[in-house]
MDAnalysis code that builds the backbone (N, CA, C; Angstrom):
import MDAnalysis as mda
import numpy as np

u = mda.Universe.empty(546, n_residues=182, atom_resindex=np.repeat(np.arange(182), 3), trajectory=True)
u.add_TopologyAttr("name", ["N", "CA", "C"] * 182)
u.add_TopologyAttr("resid", np.arange(1, 183))
u.add_TopologyAttr("resname", ["MET", "LYS", "LYS", "ILE", "ARG", "THR", "GLY", "TRP", "LYS", "LEU", "PRO", "PRO", "LEU", "CYS", "LEU", "PRO", "VAL", "ALA", "LEU", "LEU", "GLY", "ALA", "ASN", "VAL", "SER", "GLY", "LYS", "PRO", "ASN", "PHE", "PHE", "THR", "ILE", "ALA", "TRP", "PHE", "SER", "LEU", "LEU", "GLN", "GLU", "ASP", "PRO", "PRO", "LEU", "ILE", "GLY", "ALA", "SER", "MET", "ASP", "LYS", "ALA", "ARG", "TYR", "THR", "LEU", "LYS", "GLY", "VAL", "LYS", "GLU", "ASN", "LYS", "THR", "PHE", "SER", "LEU", "ASN", "ILE", "PRO", "SER", "ALA", "ARG", "MET", "ALA", "LYS", "THR", "VAL", "ASP", "PHE", "CYS", "GLY", "MET", "HIS", "SER", "GLY", "SER", "GLU", "VAL", "ASP", "LYS", "SER", "ARG", "LEU", "PHE", "ASP", "VAL", "PHE", "TYR", "GLY", "LYS", "LEU", "LYS", "THR", "ALA", "PRO", "MET", "ALA", "ASN", "GLU", "CYS", "PRO", "LEU", "ASN", "VAL", "GLU", "CYS", "GLU", "LEU", "VAL", "GLU", "SER", "LYS", "ALA", "PHE", "GLY", "ALA", "ALA", "ALA", "LEU", "ILE", "ILE", "GLY", "LYS", "VAL", "VAL", "ARG", "VAL", "TYR", "CYS", "GLU", "GLU", "ARG", "CYS", "LEU", "ALA", "GLY", "ARG", "LYS", "PRO", "ASP", "TYR", "LYS", "LYS", "MET", "ASN", "PRO", "LEU", "LEU", "PHE", "PHE", "MET", "PRO", "GLU", "GLY", "PRO", "TYR", "LEU", "LYS", "THR", "GLY", "LYS", "ALA", "VAL", "ALA", "GLU", "ALA", "PHE", "GLU", "GLU", "GLY"])
u.atoms.positions = np.array([
    [-2.424, -2.530, -74.283],
    [-1.516, -2.769, -75.378],
    [-2.112, -3.809, -76.318],
    [-2.006, -3.531, -77.578],
    [-2.516, -4.458, -78.577],
    [-1.483, -5.555, -78.828],
    [-1.940, -6.801, -78.823],
    [-1.072, -7.944, -79.112],
    [-1.322, -8.397, -80.538],
    [-0.253, -8.806, -81.205],
    [-0.336, -9.255, -82.592],
    [0.023, -10.731, -82.642],
    [-0.812, -11.519, -83.253],
    [-0.516, -12.941, -83.434],
    [0.637, -13.059, -84.423],
    [1.708, -13.761, -84.002],
    [2.932, -13.765, -84.797],
    [3.019, -14.878, -85.823],
    [2.505, -16.054, -85.499],
    [2.673, -17.196, -86.380],
    [4.017, -17.884, -86.209],
    [4.811, -17.434, -85.253],
    [6.101, -18.061, -84.991],
    [5.896, -19.456, -84.408],
    [6.778, -20.382, -84.741],
    [6.732, -21.715, -84.144],
    [7.422, -21.721, -82.790],
    [8.546, -21.033, -82.691],
    [9.309, -20.986, -81.447],
    [9.234, -19.590, -80.844],
    [9.075, -19.500, -79.527],
    [9.082, -18.181, -78.899],
    [10.499, -17.616, -78.859],
    [10.660, -16.328, -79.046],
    [11.997, -15.721, -78.921],
    [12.380, -15.651, -77.442],
    [13.375, -16.424, -77.062],
    [13.818, -16.498, -75.674],
    [15.313, -16.254, -75.597],
    [15.746, -15.681, -74.499],
    [17.175, -15.525, -74.238],
    [17.581, -16.644, -73.284],
    [18.447, -17.525, -73.757],
    [18.815, -18.719, -72.997],
    [20.317, -18.775, -72.738],
    [20.710, -19.355, -71.604],
    [22.137, -19.573, -71.388],
    [22.649, -20.627, -72.358],
    [23.923, -20.569, -72.653],
    [24.570, -21.514, -73.557],
    [25.472, -22.418, -72.733],
    [25.572, -23.673, -73.158],
    [26.505, -24.603, -72.528],
    [27.191, -25.428, -73.607],
    [28.307, -25.982, -73.246],
    [28.953, -27.006, -74.060],
    [28.669, -28.324, -73.355],
    [27.921, -29.209, -74.015],
    [27.628, -30.503, -73.432],
    [28.780, -31.427, -73.797],
    [29.377, -32.031, -72.783],
    [30.534, -32.881, -72.997],
    [30.247, -34.337, -72.700],
    [30.806, -35.215, -73.515],
    [30.715, -36.659, -73.283],
    [31.878, -37.333, -73.994],
    [32.317, -38.447, -73.471],
    [33.317, -39.265, -74.159],
    [32.595, -40.110, -75.194],
    [33.049, -40.031, -76.438],
    [32.481, -40.840, -77.511],
    [33.593, -41.759, -78.010],
    [33.383, -43.046, -77.851],
    [34.403, -44.045, -78.207],
    [35.747, -43.731, -77.547],
    [35.690, -43.328, -76.277],
    [36.898, -43.065, -75.498],
    [37.530, -41.701, -75.696],
    [36.912, -40.822, -76.510],
    [37.492, -39.510, -76.803],
    [36.522, -38.399, -76.380],
    [37.030, -37.340, -75.699],
    [36.153, -36.250, -75.280],
    [35.576, -35.488, -76.478],
    [34.318, -35.142, -76.373],
    [33.659, -34.343, -77.407],
    [32.716, -33.354, -76.732],
    [32.521, -32.219, -77.384],
    [31.654, -31.165, -76.864],
    [30.781, -30.622, -77.984],
    [29.516, -30.312, -77.665],
    [28.685, -29.601, -78.634],
    [27.892, -28.522, -77.928],
    [27.525, -27.525, -78.677],
    [26.845, -26.346, -78.145],
    [25.360, -26.627, -77.981],
    [24.830, -26.242, -76.819],
    [23.417, -26.466, -76.524],
    [22.862, -25.280, -75.725],
    [21.640, -24.900, -76.054],
    [20.951, -23.859, -75.289],
    [19.649, -24.396, -74.693],
    [19.224, -25.563, -75.124],
    [17.985, -26.139, -74.617],
    [18.286, -27.069, -73.445],
    [18.550, -26.461, -72.286],
    [18.771, -27.225, -71.062],
    [18.217, -26.427, -69.891],
    [17.867, -27.136, -68.825],
    [17.289, -26.457, -67.671],
    [17.349, -27.341, -66.434],
    [17.319, -26.697, -65.272],
    [17.150, -27.435, -64.025],
    [15.736, -27.995, -64.006],
    [15.581, -29.208, -63.534],
    [14.266, -29.837, -63.463],
    [13.748, -29.930, -62.036],
    [14.648, -30.173, -61.105],
    [14.271, -30.207, -59.691],
    [15.508, -30.009, -58.840],
    [15.260, -29.695, -57.546],
    [16.351, -29.370, -56.639],
    [16.896, -30.563, -55.859],
    [16.017, -31.472, -55.428],
    [16.466, -32.544, -54.556],
    [15.878, -33.878, -54.956],
    [16.634, -34.785, -55.591],
    [18.027, -34.582, -55.994],
    [18.102, -33.621, -57.176],
    [19.205, -32.918, -57.316],
    [19.320, -31.952, -58.414],
    [19.365, -32.651, -59.773],
    [18.384, -32.338, -60.621],
    [18.305, -32.921, -61.958],
    [18.328, -31.832, -63.010],
    [19.019, -32.113, -64.102],
    [19.092, -31.213, -65.245],
    [18.616, -31.979, -66.470],
    [17.814, -31.309, -67.300],
    [17.372, -31.898, -68.551],
    [17.983, -31.149, -69.714],
    [18.306, -31.861, -70.778],
    [18.847, -31.249, -71.994],
    [18.190, -31.910, -73.193],
    [17.740, -31.085, -74.131],
    [17.059, -31.576, -75.322],
    [17.921, -31.307, -76.547],
    [17.998, -32.326, -77.426],
    [18.841, -32.206, -78.620],
    [18.304, -33.113, -79.718],
    [18.803, -32.935, -80.900],
    [18.462, -33.819, -82.013],
    [19.025, -35.214, -81.718],
    [18.244, -36.247, -82.007],
    [18.684, -37.622, -81.754],
    [19.928, -38.000, -82.555],
    [20.187, -37.279, -83.630],
    [21.332, -37.600, -84.484],
    [22.635, -37.011, -83.948],
    [22.609, -36.275, -82.857],
    [23.837, -35.675, -82.321],
    [24.875, -36.736, -82.002],
    [26.063, -36.517, -82.482],
    [27.181, -37.437, -82.274],
    [27.464, -37.626, -80.777],
    [27.421, -36.569, -80.003],
    [27.744, -36.614, -78.576],
    [26.745, -37.461, -77.795],
    [25.502, -37.536, -78.261],
    [24.479, -38.326, -77.583],
    [24.901, -39.799, -77.484],
    [25.607, -40.278, -78.482],
    [26.130, -41.652, -78.472],
    [27.004, -41.871, -77.232],
    [27.861, -40.902, -76.936],
    [28.747, -40.998, -75.773],
    [28.006, -40.893, -74.453],
    [26.961, -40.066, -74.416],
    [26.151, -39.938, -73.199],
    [25.540, -41.301, -72.870],
    [24.968, -41.936, -73.884],
    [24.325, -43.244, -73.670],
    [25.355, -44.338, -73.380],
    [26.499, -44.251, -74.014],
    [27.563, -45.247, -73.848],
    [28.121, -45.250, -72.423],
    [28.377, -44.066, -71.870],
    [29.017, -43.932, -70.558],
    [28.054, -43.643, -69.420],
    [26.826, -43.234, -69.759],
    [25.806, -42.859, -68.758],
    [26.247, -41.641, -67.943],
    [27.064, -40.776, -68.589],
    [27.527, -39.541, -67.952],
    [27.611, -38.438, -68.995],
    [27.591, -37.190, -68.534],
    [27.821, -36.036, -69.394],
    [28.147, -34.838, -68.523],
    [28.585, -33.769, -69.158],
    [28.852, -32.523, -68.437],
    [28.170, -31.371, -69.158],
    [27.861, -30.345, -68.409],
    [27.427, -29.072, -68.968],
    [28.464, -28.054, -68.538],
    [29.077, -27.401, -69.509],
    [30.159, -26.444, -69.273],
    [29.658, -25.074, -69.684],
    [29.591, -24.148, -68.738],
    [29.047, -22.819, -69.008],
    [30.187, -21.902, -69.438],
    [30.202, -21.526, -70.729],
    [31.287, -20.688, -71.243],
    [31.065, -19.207, -70.928],
    [32.141, -18.468, -70.943],
    [32.043, -17.010, -70.808],
    [31.791, -16.419, -72.200],
    [31.346, -15.179, -72.218],
    [31.043, -14.499, -73.479],
    [32.268, -14.412, -74.384],
    [33.448, -14.342, -73.814],
    [34.670, -14.249, -74.623],
    [34.928, -15.526, -75.420],
    [34.190, -16.607, -75.124],
    [34.373, -17.883, -75.805],
    [33.403, -18.073, -76.971],
    [32.714, -17.011, -77.389],
    [31.664, -17.124, -78.412],
    [32.139, -17.807, -79.694],
    [33.320, -17.478, -80.168],
    [33.813, -18.061, -81.425],
    [33.997, -19.576, -81.293],
    [34.608, -20.020, -80.212],
    [34.834, -21.442, -79.987],
    [33.518, -22.178, -79.780],
    [32.620, -21.570, -79.019],
    [31.306, -22.169, -78.762],
    [30.538, -22.329, -80.073],
    [30.562, -21.307, -80.907],
    [29.874, -21.372, -82.194],
    [30.478, -22.469, -83.073],
    [31.794, -22.578, -83.072],
    [32.477, -23.632, -83.829],
    [31.993, -25.014, -83.383],
    [31.891, -25.214, -82.064],
    [31.456, -26.508, -81.531],
    [30.020, -26.837, -81.929],
    [29.203, -25.832, -82.155],
    [27.834, -26.057, -82.579],
    [27.697, -26.287, -84.072],
    [28.680, -25.841, -84.834],
    [28.609, -25.931, -86.298],
    [29.290, -27.178, -86.868],
    [30.137, -27.816, -86.069],
    [30.919, -28.948, -86.578],
    [30.705, -30.185, -85.717],
    [30.449, -31.296, -86.347],
    [30.215, -32.553, -85.645],
    [31.532, -33.174, -85.189],
    [31.497, -33.746, -83.992],
    [32.650, -34.470, -83.471],
    [32.969, -35.718, -84.274],
    [32.042, -36.146, -85.127],
    [32.314, -37.293, -85.990],
    [33.284, -36.908, -87.109],
    [33.428, -35.599, -87.354],
    [34.302, -35.109, -88.423],
    [35.471, -34.270, -87.925],
    [35.337, -33.669, -86.749],
    [36.345, -32.750, -86.209],
    [36.662, -33.139, -84.766],
    [37.945, -33.158, -84.423],
    [38.361, -33.442, -83.049],
    [38.284, -32.147, -82.236],
    [37.172, -31.980, -81.518],
    [36.970, -30.759, -80.733],
    [37.641, -30.826, -79.366],
    [38.129, -31.997, -78.979],
    [38.781, -32.131, -77.673],
    [40.036, -31.271, -77.594],
    [40.671, -31.032, -78.751],
    [41.913, -30.236, -78.763],
    [41.645, -28.752, -78.540],
    [40.378, -28.345, -78.560],
    [40.034, -26.938, -78.320],
    [40.103, -26.575, -76.841],
    [40.127, -27.610, -75.983],
    [40.003, -27.370, -74.547],
    [41.049, -28.131, -73.748],
    [41.327, -27.586, -72.572],
    [42.091, -28.299, -71.563],
    [41.038, -29.127, -70.806],
    [40.954, -30.406, -71.132],
    [39.908, -31.281, -70.605],
    [40.313, -31.832, -69.240],
    [39.351, -31.840, -68.316],
    [39.578, -32.488, -67.024],
    [38.374, -33.356, -66.684],
    [38.572, -34.270, -65.750],
    [37.528, -35.195, -65.316],
    [37.346, -35.077, -63.815],
    [36.148, -35.324, -63.358],
    [35.838, -35.287, -61.935],
    [35.581, -36.676, -61.395],
    [34.673, -36.754, -60.465],
    [34.346, -37.984, -59.751],
    [33.937, -39.131, -60.676],
    [33.159, -38.847, -61.709],
    [32.627, -39.903, -62.570],
    [33.655, -40.474, -63.551],
    [34.726, -39.766, -63.797],
    [35.842, -40.198, -64.658],
    [35.514, -40.313, -66.148],
    [34.244, -40.137, -66.562],
    [33.891, -40.280, -67.978],
    [33.092, -39.094, -68.512],
    [32.966, -38.028, -67.743],
    [32.263, -36.826, -68.197],
    [33.305, -35.726, -68.400],
    [33.778, -35.530, -69.641],
    [34.825, -34.531, -69.869],
    [34.312, -33.115, -69.616],
    [35.162, -32.299, -69.008],
    [34.813, -30.909, -68.732],
    [35.903, -29.995, -69.288],
    [35.501, -28.803, -69.711],
    [36.413, -27.838, -70.320],
    [36.895, -26.853, -69.260],
    [38.179, -26.883, -68.991],
    [38.778, -26.010, -67.983],
    [38.587, -24.527, -68.321],
    [38.443, -24.201, -69.597],
    [38.294, -22.808, -70.023],
    [36.946, -22.209, -69.613],
    [35.964, -23.045, -69.343],
    [34.637, -22.568, -68.936],
    [34.642, -22.254, -67.445],
    [34.080, -21.122, -67.042],
    [34.090, -20.748, -65.628],
    [33.306, -21.701, -64.722],
    [32.299, -22.395, -65.282],
    [31.460, -23.275, -64.472],
    [31.270, -24.604, -65.201],
    [31.400, -25.696, -64.473],
    [31.252, -27.038, -65.041],
    [30.329, -27.843, -64.138],
    [29.414, -28.583, -64.760],
    [28.458, -29.406, -64.029],
    [28.629, -30.847, -64.492],
    [28.984, -31.721, -63.568],
    [29.205, -33.133, -63.851],
    [27.919, -33.898, -63.540],
    [27.424, -34.656, -64.530],
    [26.117, -35.310, -64.391],
    [26.178, -36.801, -64.704],
    [25.338, -37.531, -63.998],
    [25.149, -38.954, -64.236],
    [23.796, -39.122, -64.919],
    [23.770, -39.824, -66.040],
    [22.530, -40.007, -66.794],
    [21.519, -40.797, -65.974],
    [20.313, -40.245, -65.848],
    [19.231, -40.899, -65.125],
    [18.249, -41.519, -66.113],
    [17.985, -40.773, -67.190],
    [16.997, -41.232, -68.161],
    [17.223, -40.550, -69.497],
    [16.846, -41.239, -70.565],
    [16.889, -40.687, -71.916],
    [15.564, -41.038, -72.585],
    [14.923, -40.043, -73.184],
    [13.640, -40.259, -73.847],
    [13.691, -39.683, -75.252],
    [13.014, -40.357, -76.166],
    [12.926, -39.879, -77.544],
    [11.577, -39.186, -77.743],
    [11.603, -38.071, -78.465],
    [10.403, -37.331, -78.847],
    [10.543, -36.984, -80.316],
    [10.024, -37.825, -81.191],
    [10.195, -37.584, -82.623],
    [11.669, -37.587, -82.972],
    [12.141, -36.476, -83.554],
    [13.549, -36.363, -83.936],
    [14.430, -35.901, -82.780],
    [13.829, -35.606, -81.620],
    [14.573, -35.075, -80.481],
    [14.786, -36.126, -79.403],
    [15.815, -35.896, -78.605],
    [16.093, -36.724, -77.435],
    [16.185, -35.809, -76.225],
    [15.630, -36.258, -75.128],
    [15.747, -35.542, -73.865],
    [16.574, -36.409, -72.939],
    [17.665, -35.850, -72.432],
    [18.458, -36.572, -71.443],
    [18.261, -35.879, -70.105],
    [18.166, -36.687, -69.077],
    [18.008, -36.169, -67.718],
    [19.191, -36.672, -66.916],
    [19.882, -35.739, -66.292],
    [21.062, -36.097, -65.525],
    [20.974, -35.626, -64.095],
    [21.487, -36.441, -63.198],
    [21.607, -36.070, -61.792],
    [22.937, -35.336, -61.627],
    [22.890, -34.159, -61.040],
    [24.107, -33.391, -60.806],
    [24.927, -34.098, -59.729],
    [26.155, -34.444, -60.075],
    [27.049, -35.132, -59.146],
    [27.960, -34.115, -58.452],
    [28.530, -33.209, -59.250],
    [29.391, -32.153, -58.699],
    [29.332, -30.925, -59.594],
    [29.550, -29.777, -58.975],
    [29.629, -28.500, -59.686],
    [31.003, -27.911, -59.385],
    [31.683, -27.450, -60.431],
    [33.016, -26.867, -60.299],
    [32.952, -25.425, -60.787],
    [33.576, -24.509, -60.052],
    [33.576, -23.095, -60.431],
    [34.976, -22.526, -60.271],
    [35.392, -21.722, -61.242],
    [36.687, -21.040, -61.117],
    [36.665, -20.160, -59.878],
    [37.715, -20.218, -59.117],
    [37.802, -19.441, -57.885],
    [37.614, -17.936, -58.148],
    [38.145, -17.447, -59.270],
    [38.044, -16.017, -59.583],
    [36.605, -15.574, -59.860],
    [35.696, -16.530, -60.079],
    [34.293, -16.218, -60.387],
    [33.398, -16.283, -59.157],
    [34.018, -16.378, -57.990],
    [33.263, -16.427, -56.744],
    [33.346, -15.092, -56.020],
    [32.266, -14.775, -55.325],
    [32.231, -13.644, -54.396],
    [31.980, -14.292, -53.040],
    [33.039, -14.470, -52.283],
    [32.932, -15.294, -51.082],
    [32.827, -16.734, -51.543],
    [31.743, -17.407, -51.187],
    [31.524, -18.786, -51.644],
    [30.372, -18.875, -52.640],
    [29.906, -17.715, -53.116],
    [28.785, -17.685, -54.060],
    [29.267, -17.324, -55.457],
    [28.623, -17.922, -56.496],
    [29.003, -17.556, -57.865],
    [28.614, -16.110, -58.156],
    [29.457, -15.420, -58.880],
    [29.207, -14.034, -59.269],
    [29.043, -14.000, -60.787],
    [27.811, -13.757, -61.251],
    [27.543, -13.807, -62.694],
    [28.359, -12.777, -63.459],
    [28.667, -11.645, -62.842],
    [29.463, -10.629, -63.534],
    [30.865, -11.148, -63.819],
    [31.431, -11.880, -62.880],
    [32.763, -12.439, -63.070],
    [32.734, -13.620, -64.040],
    [31.644, -14.390, -64.022],
    [31.508, -15.525, -64.943],
    [31.256, -15.037, -66.357],
    [30.505, -13.944, -66.508],
    [30.169, -13.363, -67.808],
    [29.653, -14.430, -68.782],
    [28.565, -15.151, -68.406],
    [28.099, -16.269, -69.229],
    [27.595, -15.839, -70.600],
    [27.791, -16.708, -71.564],
    [27.317, -16.485, -72.923],
    [25.836, -16.840, -72.997],
    [25.064, -15.989, -73.669],
    [23.628, -16.205, -73.847],
    [23.319, -16.307, -75.330],
    [22.186, -16.922, -75.645],
    [21.751, -17.088, -77.037],
    [20.311, -16.629, -77.148],
    [20.038, -15.747, -78.109],
    [18.666, -15.289, -78.327],
    [18.036, -16.192, -79.375],
    [17.050, -16.977, -78.935],
    [16.363, -17.943, -79.796],
    [15.466, -17.210, -80.786],
    [15.241, -17.746, -81.976],
    [15.738, -19.040, -82.428],
    [16.993, -18.969, -83.279],
    [17.445, -17.794, -83.727],
    [18.568, -17.731, -84.680],
    [19.728, -16.859, -84.229],
    [19.709, -16.386, -83.013],
    [20.792, -15.535, -82.527],
    [20.353, -14.093, -82.471],
    [21.209, -13.291, -81.980],
    [22.662, -13.382, -81.798],
    [23.033, -13.968, -80.433],
    [24.363, -14.126, -80.243],
    [24.878, -14.412, -78.919],
    [24.903, -13.091, -78.167],
    [24.663, -13.152, -76.875],
    [24.631, -11.963, -76.025],
    [25.444, -12.228, -74.765],
    [25.639, -11.167, -73.986],
    [26.209, -11.336, -72.656],
    [25.279, -10.662, -71.659],
    [25.440, -10.984, -70.397],
    [24.557, -10.441, -69.375],
    [24.804, -8.951, -69.175],
    [23.804, -8.316, -68.627],
    [23.906, -6.888, -68.327],
    [23.845, -6.654, -66.828],
    [23.339, -5.481, -66.494],
    [23.239, -5.074, -65.103],
    [22.080, -5.770, -64.402],
    [22.248, -6.060, -63.118],
    [21.147, -6.590, -62.311],
    [20.094, -5.486, -62.173],
    [18.819, -5.863, -62.228],
    [17.740, -4.874, -62.130],
    [17.003, -4.940, -60.796],
    [17.091, -6.065, -60.085],
    [16.433, -6.210, -58.796],
    [16.969, -7.457, -58.108],
    [16.815, -7.508, -56.791],
    [17.196, -8.695, -56.035],
    [16.019, -9.665, -56.026],
    [16.265, -10.890, -56.441],
    [15.217, -11.903, -56.478],
    [14.739, -12.229, -55.065],
    [13.471, -12.469, -54.932],
    [12.822, -12.860, -53.688],
    [12.864, -11.747, -52.633],
    [13.120, -10.518, -53.059],
    [13.100, -9.367, -52.142],
    [12.228, -8.240, -52.667],
    [12.164, -8.094, -53.970],
    [11.460, -6.959, -54.591],
    [9.938, -7.076, -54.547],
    [9.451, -8.319, -54.508],
    [7.997, -8.539, -54.579],
    [7.303, -8.281, -53.288],
])
């Protein structure tokens, strides 16, 4: 197969979407993020990259906590709204039934099927970007999204984002069992 040099700056990737939550000046705020990933298993660490000017980043640094809330595909409109409007101008906390876990300062959205409560371990600046690294403290999952005690992606129906400009997508059919097909 012939490959063509594209000249693209960013590779086209399909990434999961999350709402990153933090209390900013005592008020819950959420913004849409697709640049996050697991970094290691033990202890479980998650990294998230964002523009340093993000309003929510102030709350992450202030409280040393944050959450990642995995929305379902049916939440695309609300998720897009959270990514388009700054919490410095719009009260996004009213969009969600907010709850708190063990850390008491990482707001989570009850409407999202999966919530990850994190304690800030480190924050690094890279030019205009900031990378936050959080230790996973607790994971919460809607009971209806479990198959036995395991998460069921079909029931969660997570929202995906095709980089760099969209569209939003939803998951499809499983094509193979991981760690068995090879």
